[in-house]
Every structure is written in C-alpha cells, then in structure tokens.
C-alpha positions as CSV (number, residue, x, y, z in Angstrom):
1,M,111.5,98.2,103.0
2,T,112.5,98.3,99.4
3,T,112.2,94.9,97.7
4,Y,113.0,93.6,94.2
5,S,111.3,91.6,91.5
6,M,112.7,88.8,89.3
7,L,111.6,86.5,86.5
8,A,112.0,82.8,87.1
9,P,114.1,80.7,84.7
10,A,112.0,80.3,81.5
11,A,109.3,82.2,83.3
12,K,108.3,79.0,85.0
13,A,105.2,79.2,87.1
14,G,105.6,77.8,90.6
15,F,109.4,77.9,90.5
16,T,110.8,77.7,94.0
17,Q,114.2,78.5,95.5
18,Q,115.4,78.8,99.1
19,C,118.1,81.4,99.7
20,A,121.0,81.4,102.2
21,S,118.9,83.6,104.4
22,S,116.5,80.6,104.7
23,T,113.8,82.6,102.9
24,T,112.0,80.6,100.2
25,Y,110.6,82.4,97.1
26,T,107.9,81.0,94.7
27,A,107.1,82.4,91.3
28,D,103.5,83.2,90.5
29,A,101.4,81.9,87.6
30,Y,103.3,84.1,85.2
31,G,106.8,83.2,86.4
32,F,107.3,86.5,88.4
33,I,108.9,86.6,91.9
34,T,108.2,89.7,94.0
35,G,109.1,91.0,97.4
36,I,112.7,89.8,97.2
37,A,115.1,91.2,99.9
38,L,118.3,92.7,98.5
39,A,120.4,90.1,100.3
40,D,118.6,87.3,98.4
41,V,118.9,88.8,94.9
42,G,122.3,87.3,94.3
43,D,121.2,83.8,95.3
44,L,118.2,83.9,92.9
45,Y,120.4,85.3,90.1
46,K,122.8,82.4,90.5
47,G,119.7,80.1,90.3
48,G,118.9,81.5,86.9
49,C,116.4,84.2,87.8
50,I,116.4,87.4,85.8
51,P,116.4,90.8,87.7
52,L,113.6,93.2,86.9
53,G,114.5,95.9,89.3
54,Q,112.9,97.3,92.5
55,S,109.3,96.6,93.4
56,G,107.1,98.3,96.0
57,V,109.0,101.5,96.0
58,R,107.1,104.5,97.3
59,S,106.0,107.4,95.2
60,T,104.1,110.5,96.5
61,F,102.0,113.0,94.5
62,S,100.8,115.5,97.1
63,Q,103.9,117.2,98.5
64,T,104.3,121.0,98.8
65,V,108.1,121.0,99.0
66,D,110.9,119.5,96.9
67,P,112.5,116.2,98.1
68,S,115.8,116.3,100.0
69,I,118.7,113.9,100.7
70,S,116.8,112.6,103.7
71,N,113.9,111.3,101.7
72,D,115.7,108.0,101.2
73,N,115.3,104.2,101.5
74,T,114.4,104.5,105.1
75,Q,111.1,106.1,103.9
76,D,110.6,103.3,101.3
77,F,111.8,105.5,98.4
78,G,113.9,103.8,95.8
79,I,115.3,104.2,92.3
80,G,112.4,105.2,90.1
81,S,110.3,106.7,92.9
82,E,108.4,109.8,91.9
83,W,107.7,112.9,94.0
84,F,105.2,115.6,92.8
85,N,105.4,119.1,94.3
86,T,101.9,120.5,93.9
87,T,103.2,124.1,94.6
88,T,105.5,124.2,91.6
89,G,103.9,121.6,89.4
90,L,107.3,119.8,89.2
91,M,107.8,116.1,89.2
92,W,111.0,114.6,90.7
93,R,112.4,111.1,90.1
94,C,114.8,109.3,92.5
95,Q,118.1,108.4,91.0
96,S,119.6,107.0,94.3
97,A,117.9,106.3,97.6
98,A,121.1,105.8,99.7
99,T,120.5,106.5,103.4
100,G,121.0,110.2,104.1
101,A,122.3,110.8,100.6
102,A,119.3,110.4,98.3
103,V,119.5,111.9,94.8
104,W,116.4,113.3,93.2
105,L,116.3,114.8,89.7
106,P,113.7,117.3,88.5
107,Q,111.9,116.1,85.4
108,V,112.3,119.4,83.5
109,S,113.9,119.6,80.1
110,S,114.3,122.2,77.5
111,G,111.8,122.3,74.7
112,V,108.7,121.3,76.6
113,L,105.3,122.2,75.1
114,V,104.1,125.4,76.9
115,G,101.1,126.2,74.7
116,R,99.2,125.4,71.5
117,L,96.4,126.6,69.4
118,I,94.9,124.0,67.2
119,G,92.9,125.2,64.2
120,A,94.0,128.9,64.5
121,N,91.9,131.1,62.2
122,M,94.4,132.6,59.7
123,N,91.7,134.8,58.1
124,V,91.1,137.2,61.1
125,T,93.1,139.9,62.7
126,T,91.5,139.6,66.1
127,D,93.2,138.2,69.2
128,Q,93.3,134.4,69.5
129,A,94.3,133.2,73.0
130,I,96.8,130.3,72.9
131,N,96.0,127.4,75.3
132,M,98.8,127.3,77.8
133,T,99.9,124.1,79.4
134,G,100.2,123.2,83.1
135,W,103.9,124.0,83.1
136,T,103.2,127.7,82.6
137,A,100.5,127.9,85.3
138,L,102.9,127.3,88.2
139,N,106.3,128.1,86.8
140,K,108.2,130.9,85.1
141,F,109.0,129.9,81.5
142,R,111.0,131.2,78.5
143,L,109.7,130.9,75.0
144,T,112.3,129.3,72.8
145,K,110.4,128.1,69.7
146,V,107.2,128.7,67.9
147,T,106.2,126.2,65.2
148,V,103.2,126.5,62.9
149,K,102.0,123.5,60.8
150,N,99.0,121.8,59.2
151,A,97.9,124.8,57.1
152,S,94.6,124.1,55.5
153,V,95.6,126.1,52.4
154,S,98.7,127.8,51.1
155,L,99.2,130.8,53.4
156,T,100.3,133.2,50.7
157,T,99.1,136.4,52.4
158,A,98.7,135.8,56.2
159,A,101.1,137.6,58.5
160,G,101.2,138.4,62.2
161,G,102.8,137.8,65.5
162,I,102.6,136.4,69.1
163,Y,101.9,138.9,71.9
164,T,101.7,138.9,75.7
165,A,98.6,141.1,75.7
166,V,95.4,141.6,73.7
167,S,95.1,144.1,70.8
168,K,98.7,143.4,69.8
169,G,99.9,144.8,73.1
170,G,102.5,144.0,75.7
171,T,105.6,142.3,74.3
172,A,105.8,141.0,70.7
173,Y,107.6,137.7,70.9
174,V,107.0,137.2,67.2
175,A,106.9,140.4,65.1
176,S,103.7,141.7,63.4
177,G,105.4,141.2,60.0
178,Q,106.0,137.5,60.4
179,A,105.0,135.8,57.1
180,Y,103.5,132.3,56.8
181,S,104.0,132.0,53.0
182,A,106.4,129.0,53.4
183,L,103.4,127.0,54.5
184,T,102.1,125.9,51.1
185,G,100.4,122.8,52.4
186,A,99.4,120.7,55.4
187,T,102.6,118.6,55.4
188,L,104.9,121.5,56.0
189,A,106.1,123.1,59.3
190,L,107.5,126.6,59.8
191,D,109.5,127.9,62.8
192,L,108.7,131.5,63.4
193,T,111.3,134.1,64.2
194,I,111.4,135.0,67.9
195,A,112.5,138.5,68.7
196,T,115.9,138.6,70.3
197,T,115.2,140.7,73.5
198,P,112.0,139.0,74.7
199,G,113.4,135.7,73.6
200,V,115.9,135.8,76.5
201,T,113.5,137.0,79.1
202,P,111.5,134.5,81.2
203,L,107.8,135.1,81.6
204,A,106.0,135.0,84.9
205,A,103.9,132.0,85.8
206,A,100.4,132.0,84.4
207,S,101.4,134.4,81.6
208,Q,99.0,134.2,78.6
209,L,100.1,134.5,75.0
210,Y,98.1,135.5,72.0
211,L,98.2,135.0,68.2
212,A,97.2,138.2,66.4
213,L,97.5,138.5,62.7
214,S,98.2,141.9,61.1
215,T,97.2,140.7,57.7
216,A,94.5,138.0,57.2
217,Q,94.8,135.4,54.5
218,G,91.8,136.7,52.6
219,S,89.9,133.5,52.5
220,A,89.1,130.6,54.9
221,A,92.3,129.2,56.3
222,T,93.5,127.5,59.5
223,A,96.8,126.2,60.9
224,D,98.1,124.7,64.2
225,V,100.4,126.8,66.4
226,Y,102.8,125.2,68.9
227,L,104.8,127.0,71.6
228,F,107.9,125.4,73.1
229,G,110.1,126.6,75.9
230,D,112.0,126.1,79.1
231,A,110.2,125.9,82.5
232,Y,111.9,127.1,85.6
233,V,111.3,126.3,89.3
C-alpha cells in the first residue's frame, strides 16, 4: 500500500500524534514520520506536520514491456515510481497511480546526447568512430545537432564531416567541406551544419557515426565533438 512521509513540527525528534483512525505516529531522531496512511495525512497536517510526499512507492527496473493503466496503486506504484523497459532502454515515470487509470510518461526529450568524441584528432583524415550512447543502442534516433568545442588550437585549416560509414561512406550528415575556422580557442563552441535530407531521417538503432576530416589542420590539434538528437521508441 502506498504511504506518505511528513516532517514533524520544527523537525522535533520523538514528536507523537494520534489520528482519528486511532493510529499513532512518532517522528524519528531526525523529525521524520514515515509510513503514513493517506487517511491520516490531513490530521497530521493540522497538527503542524509538513508533507514530504509518498514513501515506499514501488519502482521496477527489469521489465520487457511498457507500463499500462493497470500498473497502478494496487501494485504499490505511486507518483514518482519508475519503470525501466530493458527491451527499448526507455525509462517511464508515474504521473498518477489511480486504480485502473494509471498515467505513465516516457522519459524521452529532444536534444538528448546521442554520441560524443572527446579529444578528436583534427590533424588526420582517417575515420574516427564517435562513441554512441545507450539511447542509440536500443532505439531509433534522429540527429538534430552537432557541436564542436574545446579546440586545442585555432582550427584555421581543418574541414570535414560526419558519416554513417567508414571511408566517408554512407550518408554525410555533415558535409565534407564543413569548416572549423570559427573555433579560434578552447572557450568557443561551433554548431555544424546538418544536411537537410538526412537531418529529417531517423537512423536505425545501433547505428554508428564517424568523424572524417577531408582536410587536416596541418599541425597537432584536438577538439571535442558532441552529437544531440531525438530518440524514438
């Protein structure tokens, strides 16, 4: 059963109050009262206790399906409960646990980090695999933004793109002529231009992306590359 937590008046240790239900609650050494039935919350509130929300709500992290309206308070779920689907890699959070009408919201938002390459070598034209995040391993995703920052030197010469295959193959999400000359120091960031057509096309789960320069800097140089996008279930 879902219960609630409250803070005793002035966080007083050992505070005790009997409710209309005849249940007596006692605060712990830190002034916290836990295990409160919903029917008793009002009485304790009138007694000066401060509501802290639900306690003891159930979360589950080994499911293979998404939650439904029937995964409600009768199964000890409550507001804030989390449900992880290991098949899709998606986390759900409970917004309401009303009996037979539970509301679960997927924790997916636009602009999540889908890959990064820290210390990319800006003085080679060979393929550099970008480290993709867990979002992309299990879900389709669309690349919406590529940001490069923390250049070790002014990138006056380096140019190159982002590809879906080695040897500058597959689809060029960022064109081969992309210049990095705006990165004159480590404190600056540059958003690369994503090609229009691939930019609206979701990639399959577990897709790999590569940085491949067409023109090297000509001297030792590094920078950090970040990929952002939308993940789909």
